C-alpha angles and dihedrals in degrees: 000000000000114000114232114243092248096049120119090250093052091045090049092052092047091050093047092053088085094052115110126185149096127278118203106219130185102221113220121223126270099033132089126246088245090057088056089053093047093051094048092044088055093045094049099039089224123140103208109061129143141152135244101231138352123255122196115250090249091055130083135197142063119017112163109213115204125208131196116330091000087078086075091071094047094110091061089062094042092049095042131090124279134196122220138179114205135179112217117203107216122212098027126088124193132192092242095043089237140077094271094065135087116269109250100173140009126195136173109268098167093113094056110111133195088252090057090054093047090053093047092051091064091077091057097060126105125358107353137167115247130183111222116236119261089236096067139109093250114122132233116188090342096310127108113245092230090057090053090047093050089052088056098258132127129193133192111267120204115230114248129206113248130173125233110191095186138354127179140161120252095183126348151176130080131358100009130025115190112205135182116213132188109192147155133242120313098024112139112207089195091058090047091054091050093046092048089055090052092049090052092045095233105086124238146190137205108267097180139357133196123183105214099178141020114180107306094346119098132188095240090064097043124115120227113250090247094052091046090054092049093050093048093046088053091056092248096131095123091058098049102038123088118222113266091243091068086080093061101036091123090069120090114263136220134187116214137194128237094273095057091038089059091048092052093045088054091051094249124147119250118224114223087238087074094068114278107106123240115266144181121295112288092357110155129224132190115226130208133189121238091259091056102260118147100241110173154326113247134181132209120249106198095190089065097026088232140121113235127200116245100170126014121194132202103205134156121253113270115270 
């Protein structure tokens, strides 16, 4: 039944259009990250909704979902570090590098010990080159690699530099090695599982994957998708969303008066003489109004000795 425009549900959706923030969701298995976004977009009635980093359908765990003006800080989550726990199945290779693929080779891995895995992990630390999996959303001549792979094709993929801040075994040895990884953007855990199998000489694939942290969002604090839908349907968005500035809390902060606030709102540069100290080239700063509103992100232009607005927000005062 169509809800009349003046109904409580319609009024709730209209009111929530102005709500901006980030919702920490525990993605369930067997759905895409975009399906999470679609379901929460439908539940909230909001138009601007996105997520802070894709998870494969087979994976579970943290997917930050951004609403309204919070979508403007999405890149900070996508470019930031993430923590994963993966179980790698030794001795079995699949075409997708994960448990959903077809088995392409099996080898005896019974002799692989935890010590063998620990030694092999040394080569995955720091800045490394990694070849993306064929079953991925990367494009080649306008076509997704996974579409080419499903059609039976395979193309050469250039290795890309990715950064692994830490990697350690939780439990290891055949047939399953559980590994914790902290990494930057572009790291494919499926490729890591495949490459680990190659390094051990037995082959392997990613059996399971859980993202336990993205930026400031951790799994222990995440809502299930079902609970998130219920809370948003009930019009409770303001009580479950984190303020957009939580994503950039590592940046330095400044509080400005009404004069500088007006300058920033109008897109004007702010000379350091007006109160925000000089900084390094391109350094960013988050700016708040005197009543506590998150106003803007600005960056320092050393050639002019001024701070320049990069993103200006129009948010309500904190409750």
